[in-house]
Every structure is written in structure tokens, then in C-alpha cells.
N, C-alpha and C positions, 0 to 999 in steps of 0.2 A: 636402330643404331647398330653399326657394326661392331661385333666383339672383338676384344683384344685391345692392347695398350697403344698401339700404333694408329693414331687418328689421322694421319696425314692423307691428303688427297694423292691418290696414286694414278687416276686417270681422268683426262678431261675430254669431253667430246663436244665438238663444235657442230651443229646442224645448219648448213648452209655457208655458201662462199660469198663471192661479191666483195666489195670492200669491207663490210662488216666482219665477215667470216676470216678474211685473210689478215686483216688488221688485228683481230683478236688472237688468230693462229701465232702471228709475227711477235706480238707483245708476250704471250704466254711462253713462247719458245726461247725468248730472250732472257726471261724471268725465272722460268722452271728448268733450270738447267741440268737437274739430274733427280731421278726417283719418280718421274711422272710421265706418263705417256699423253701424248697430245694427238687426237684423231680428228679429221674434219671430214665430213659427209656433205657432198654437193652433186648436182646432177647437171649435166651439160644441157639437159633438155629443158630446164627451167631457167628462164632468162633472169638477168640482173635488172635493177632499175638503171645504175650506171650514170645517172644524170648529175651527179654531184662534182661538177668540173670546178667549181670555185669553193674556196676555203677562208679560214681566218688564222691570225698568227700562231695560235697553240699548235696547229699542225706541225710547226717546225720542231716544238719540243717533242713530239711524238716521234718524228723521224730521227732527231738527235738522240733520244732514248734507245732507239734500235741501232745506233751507230752508222746510220745511212748517210752517205755523201750527198750533199745538195746538188752538185753538179751532175752526178749520175742519175739521181732520182728525177731531176727536172729533165734531163735528156731522154731517159727511158719512158716517161709518161707524156712526151710532146708538151712539156709544161711551159708556163710562162709565169710572169710575177704579178702580184696584185697589191696595190697600196691603198685600196679602199673600195667604195662603191658610189657612184654617180646616180643620184635620183633624179630622174627627168619628168616634169609633169604630175608629180606626186601631190603637191600642195595645191596647185592649180595650173592648168594648161600654160606652158610657157616658162614656167619656174623651174629651177633646177638647184640642187645642192650637193655637196660631197660628204660622204660619211668616211673619214679618214682612219686608217691605222696610225695612231700616234697622237700627238698633242697639237694644240694651238699656241704657236709660238713657244716660249720659255717661261717658267715662272719669274717675275720680277717683283712681285708684291704678295702680301698677305692675301689680297683679294684676286679673284681669278681674272684673268686676261679678259673674258668675255664681258665683264662688268665695264671695263674701260671701253671695250667696243660698243656696248650699248650706249654708254654716255657719249662716245663720239658720234654715234647714229643720230642721238637726240640733238647734237649740234651741227648737224648738216653734213656730216661725213657719208659717203655713198658706198665705200668699199665693202664687199660682203665678207661675212666671217671666213669664207674659205680661202680669202687672201692672205690669211695668218697662219696658214696651215702648209708646212713643208711638203706633206704628201701630196696635196692638190697641186702645189707648185711644180712639182715634178711631173705629177700625173698628166695634167693639161698639155705638158710639152712632149708628152711620150717618152719620158726619160725614166732610166732606173738605174739604182746601184745599191748594195747594201748600207744601211746606215753606218754613220761615222761612230767610233768608239770612244770619240773625244766628247765628253758631256758638254764641253763649251761650245761647241759647233751646233748651228741650227740643223746640220745634217744628221745629228744623233736624235732629232724629235720625232721621227716616224718609224714605223715597223711595217711588216710586209708579210704576205702569204702567197699562195700560189693559185693558178688556175692550172688544171691538167686533165687528161683523159682518165676517168675513174677507172675503167675496164683495164687500161693498162697498169695502173696503180695496183689493182688487185692481182694482176699477173706478176707484177715485180715483188710484192710481198709473198706471193705464193711461193717464188723461188728462193727468197729469203728463209721462209718458215721451213720448207722442205729440206733446205740445205742444213737446217739444225734439228732435224728429226721428226718434224710433224708428219704424220701419214694420212694421206688422202684417200678416201673411198669414194668411187663413183656409183651413184646410185640414189634413188628416191626413196624417202622414208614413208613407208606405208602402213607401220604401226608403231605405237609407243607403248611400252610395258611399265606400269606403275606398281610400286611395293603395296601388297595389300593392307599393311599395317600403317605404314607412314605416309603414304601418297607420294613418295619421291619417285622420280623417274629412275627406272633401273637400266633400261636399253631401249633401242630403237632399232626396228627391223627394216631391212631394205628390200625392194621389190624382187631381188633374187633370193631372198630367204636368208640372207647374212644377217646376223643380230650384232650389234655394236653396243657394248655395255660400257658404263661409266660411273664415276662417282660424281662428279660435277658436269653439268651440261650448260653449253652457251648456245642460246637461241637466237640464230643470225639468218631465219628463215623468211624474213620480209614481214610486208603487212600481215600475212596469214597467221603468223606466230604459232607456228606448229606445235610447240611444246608449252609455252607460257600461257597461250589461250587454247589451242586445240586440245592439249592433254589436261592443263591444270585449271582451265576456266577462271583465269585471273580477273578479268573484267577490264572494261576501257572507259577512260573520261573523255567525253566528246567536247571539244572546243570550237565546234562550228560556228555557233551562236557569235564568237568573238572574231574568228578568222575564217570568213565564209568561203574562201576559194577552196575547192574540193578536186579540182582536176587540173592536169597540166598536159601541155604537147611539148616534144623535144624535137629539135630537128638540127642538123649541122648545116652549114653553108660554106661555100669557099671562103677563103681567108682573103682579107682585104688590107690595102696598104696602111692603114692607120692602126697598127699593131700596139694597141693601148695597154698600159699597166695597170688596169683597173677593170671592175665589173660595171656595167650599165643596166640600170632598172628603170623601164619606162613605164609609168602608169598607162593603161588602156582602159577602154570602155566598161569592161568587165572584169578587171585583173591587172596584169602586169606582164612586162615581156622582159626576158633576161638577154644580155649579149654578152659572151665570154669568150675572148680571144685566146687559143692556144696555138701552139706551132703547127701549121699545115691546114687550120680550118678555123671556124668560129662557130661556137656552140649557141644555140638560141631556144627559147622556149617561151611559152605562153602559158601563165598560171592563172586560172580564171574560176569563176563561180558559176556552176551550171544553172543556177536558178535565174541568172541573167544573161546568158548567151548559150546558144546550143553549140554542140561540138564541131558541125560542119562550118559554122560561121567562124568559129574560133579558128580553125585549122585555115581557113581562107585569108583570114586577116593576118594571122602569123606568117603565112607564105608570102603575102603581099609586102610584108614589112622587113623583110631580110635585107642585109646589106650586099649579099652576094647569092649565086645560084644554089638552091637547096641541093644537098648531097645525098639525101634519102627522103622518104617520107615521114611525114610527123608521127612520132610514136607516143601514143596515149598513155596516160597514167593517171588512176583514180585514187583518191586517198579520203580519209577523214581525220582532220587535224585533232590531235590530243595526245594522250599517254596511257599506257598500262596503268591500272590501280596500283600494281607493283611491279617494279622492274625486276626483283630478285623474289621468288615464290619457291620456297622449299629448296630443292637443289639446282634450279634452274635460273639462270641470269639471261635476261633479254638485252640484246645489242642491236643497235640501229634500228630500222623500221619494225622490228619484232617488239620494241620497247614502246615505239609511238612515233608520230610525225608531226614535225613543225616544217611549214613551207619554206623553200629556199632563199626567201627574200634577203636574209642577212647571212646567207651561207653557212648555217650551222649544222647541216645534215652530217657531214663528216667528223664535225666537232663532237657531235653527241654520241657518235659511236666510239671515238676517243675518250671522251669523258667516262662512260660507263666501263670502258676497259681499265682505264686509270684507278677508278674506285674499285673495281673488282681486286687489282693488284693490291690497292691500299688496305682493302678489308678481306684478304684472301682467307678462306675458311678452312677448316679441318673437317673431317667427316661428321662431326657432331652437328654440324651447321647451325651454329649457336644463334638463336633468334636475335639476341642484342646486337650481333654484327650485321645480321640481315636487315633488321629494322633502321639501324643507323644508315646503312647504303640506301635504302629506299627512301628516307627522309632526304638525304643529301640530293639524290637523283631527282625526285620530285621537286624539291625547291629550285634546283638549277633550271630544271625545264620549264618552271612557272616563271622564273626570272626572264628567260628568252622569250616565252609567249607575250608577256607584258611589253617587251620592247618592240615586238611585232606588231602588237596591237596599237601601239603608239602611232606608228606609220598611217595605219588605216584610218584611225580615228581622228587625227588632225588633218582634216583636209577640206578644201573648198571647191571640189570638183562638183559638177552638176548631172552626173548619170546615176542611175538607180542605186546602183552597189554602193556608190561612194556617199550619197545622201544617207543611206541606210547606215553605213559605218560611221559617219559623222554623228549621227543621232543615237547610236546604239549606248547603252549603259554598259560601261567598262568597268573591269574589276577596281576595288577601291585602292590596290597597290598601283594602279596606273594613273586613277584619277588623283591621288594625293601628289604624284610627280608632277603632273600637269600643273596642278593648282599652287604648288610651291614656285614653280618656274614661272608662271603666269603673273604671279603678285611680286616676286622680288628678284627673279633670276637666278634662284638657288637650285642647285642640282642636288637631289636626295639620293642617297646610296642605300642599297640594302645588302644584307647578308647573302654572299654567294652570287652577286651579280657578275656575268659573264662579261657584259658591256659595261664599262666604267663611264666616269663622267663626261669625257670628251665625245663618246658615242651619243649619250642622252643629250648632250648640248648641240651636237648636230643636227640631230633629228627635230628636237624641240625648235629651234631656230628655222631649220630648213622647211618644217612644216607649218611655219607661221605663228607660233606659239610665242609672240613677242611680249616680254615683261612689261607689265604696267608701270612698275618702278624700280630703281636700282636698288641694291642691298643697302640697307640704312648706313653700313659701316663706310661706304663710299663718301659720305658727307664729311668724314673725318681725315680723308686721305690727302696728301700733299703731293703724291707722285704725279709727274707729268705722263699721263697715260698715253696721250697722243704721240708724244716724242718716242715712247717705247715702240708703239705700234708701227711707226714709220721706220724704226730701226730694224724691226723684224722683217718688214716688207722688203727692204733694201737688202738685208743679209740674205734672205731665202733667194731673191732674185739672182744675186752675185754667186752664191753657192751652186745654184741649179745650172749656171753656165758650164761649170766643169763636169758635169755628170753626163755620161753616155746615154745614147739612146736606148730605150728597151730593147729594140731588134739588135742594136750593136752588141749589148751586154750579153744578150743570149748567143749570139753568133761566136762570141769569143770564148765564152765559159761553158755552155750547156746546150748546144744545138742538138735537135733531136736526132736520133741514132736509127730511124726508120719508121 
């Protein structure tokens, strides 16, 4: 422990740049406005993953916290807008569904809308659940505008996020952070010095001999976990037995005319392919399990399935799904890939960066590094990550595809926390919520129905209701169609408000 009465953190060192490093630097610079130096160490010789082009709505809260203009941000990052994710062929070939940002319809009874939809289906209705979702009503027509602020309007029932160039986002945040006093050191960390008594990190040494000391260290060094694992030997919890994809290939292709405001995820023979349109190009990738397909075949298949000419060679990425046993160990907090990895199926990579940064600010320490604070941070971080893990497992486990990977996923034993949710929904159509769920009831509803987990019975309360659910469903569909007519196209909205500046 440092002697003296002043226990305030006076220096923060961020090891690693990219999205994680510069998001951390920007947030800390915004919050620690005096009395603390913030230093970031990165090497131009070490590439960043930079594939996180799709996000979920909480990214807007992060940008708002920084005071960033949406139009300026979207323009600077060649961004576009995202109303949700379309899943193609996941349940079985030929099937598709939409996971929306927002709700289905609007509440009109104490029983959820989906119960009335299930009742209508049992009586011969054929409309998919997607038909009662404003986000999909707009997305399928290629339209976008921010939601209405009038809660009476069905245009208030959806939310949105972004697609963007993650490398441009890091550069955008670097300019933001440096303008607020963050100091960047170019160099590669070659040594880490630990305190002989406490085991805390005291400093890192760069390749040219410079020593960068600090009170608090943020590890944004990617999969290698230079501090959290390399120096502190924290350990890693491997979840590959539940989420078997362990490799990805990423490649941009030329932009196509259908500038859709949503991500598309298409199930393939040994994994799945993403399609993410941003201004000027489309991002593509194949996330796959190496036990079921070799790298060369995966690359050929990806290139053959692009919607436009490839603009580069596929870039490989290898990973082990899971998390560090502690995201905060001693005086090191891991952020981004250094803290663990969940595949990008539900676009949570940048969110997990944001989440650990937000928790660090909420539990910001002094130099005593009180274990009470660290333990609570780790509990919340672990729980949040496990909740996302369970949601991802749901996609894989509920399937009727007939390839080896998919048969294995359908047959695998899943965590009790997943099994319970599946069973509750399968029996009565009930959506079970858990503490610190990132994805709420509409998300679980979308995937349960989309992946074929159709309830065997309605909620028993339905037997007592006199509400004309069919009439309400019809009103919602008509209102959504009418309101969508007045919304501009996705491309027209971007052209008017946030066209890319280069």
C-alpha cells in the first residue's frame, strides 16, 4: 500500500489501442477531468482485430455520455443504422426470422402480445411474429428514421444501433481522447514489473527502454492478455463445449444497392456468415468451427457467397470462447478481448468493452484497491457475460439442421440456466428473466419462436381473458404499415443527415 493520506488514483495506464483502448481512454478522459494522468501505449506494428462493425443500442448511451454528435460520429466512421438482426436458415434451411431492437406491438393487456399471436396461430392464422414488429416493418422495406418520442405512436416501439468501421471509430475516439489530455506512447511492451510484496503491476517497459509507471492499469492488449494473463496468470474459463466456433474470416466487398438497415446472419454448414452494410462497402465474415471445416474450404465458401467483388483477401481470426476468471485482478482491469471473447453472433463485442468501462467508472477504486470493490466488479462482469453466453447458446441448441456441427449443438447438454428458459417457454410460452440480462423478453421471444420452440400450451391466464386479441393484432399491423409509408429510406436518411466524409 502506498503511504500517505491521499489514496486517490493519480495515473492510469492503458496497454493497447484499438476500439477497446480508445473507448477506455475517451471515457476516462471524460470522467477524470483533473488530478489524474491517462497514458495509452500501443504499437502500430501490432494489428487490431477491428471486425466489430455491428453494435447494439447501448452504444448510443456510451456516445451520449461522451457528448458525441450522432451525425458527426456516423459520418466519421462510414456508419449506417441497424434495427436488428435477420437470421436466415438457422432453425432449418429456408426458415428465417428477425431479432428486433424493440418490442412486438404495444402492450394492450396484462398478458403478452405473443400469447394472443399463439392463440391466433392455433386458430389458423399464418402471419409470422415478425409482422407485429415495427423494427422489421421498416427493415424489410429498407427504411430508417429515429423512433418517435410520442409513446402513443407505433413508431416509438423500436430502437436502433449502428454499423460502422471499427478502425475509424478507434481513430475518432483517439482524437477525442487526445484533445482531452490523454498521452499516447508508440511502442511495444517488452516487460512488466510487479511489486515484490503486493504482486501489483508497477510499470511496463517498452522496446526502446522507456518505462511507463501507473497506479491503475487497463489491459486492452487483445487475446494475449499481456497484463491480466501474461503478468498476473489470472486463468481462463473455456466455453467451447457450448459455443464450438473457434475461427473467423473477415472480408469486405463492394457495396450493393440494397443498403439494408440491419445485420444479416446466415447459417452455413459449419458455422454462420455475417453481412453488414456500411457506407461504401459491405462487411462479411464466416464464423466457423475448425473441427467441422478446414480453413481453405471456409475461405473458398465465404468468397463464393459474397454479394459483390471482394475488396481484400479474407483476414483470419482464431479465438477460444470464454472469459478470464477475473476481469479485475489486483490493479489490472481487462477490457475487450483481454477479458474474454464471445463470438459476434449478437453483436456484443463492443458492448462488452463498454460494459467493463462503465463498471470501472461505477466502481472506480482508490489506491487501496479494496477487495470488496474488486469482488463486486468481478461478480457483475461474470454474470453479465454468462447471461450473453446463454443467449448465444440458445441459437445453436434450438435447430433442426442436418450437418454434423448442428446435430452436435442440438444434442449437447446446455447450462441449466438455458434449459430452464427453454422448458418454461416450451410448456406455457412464458419468458423467464434473470438478473442482469442484457437481452430482454422481446429478444428471447424472437429467438425461441424463430428457432422453432413453439409452446405446447398457452399461459393458463389466457382462459380468463375476454380481450379480442385478433382485433388488436390486426390494428397493429395496419398501423405499422401506415406509419412506415412516411419513413424515408435508409440511404435517403443517411444522405440527408450523416453522409460519410471520406
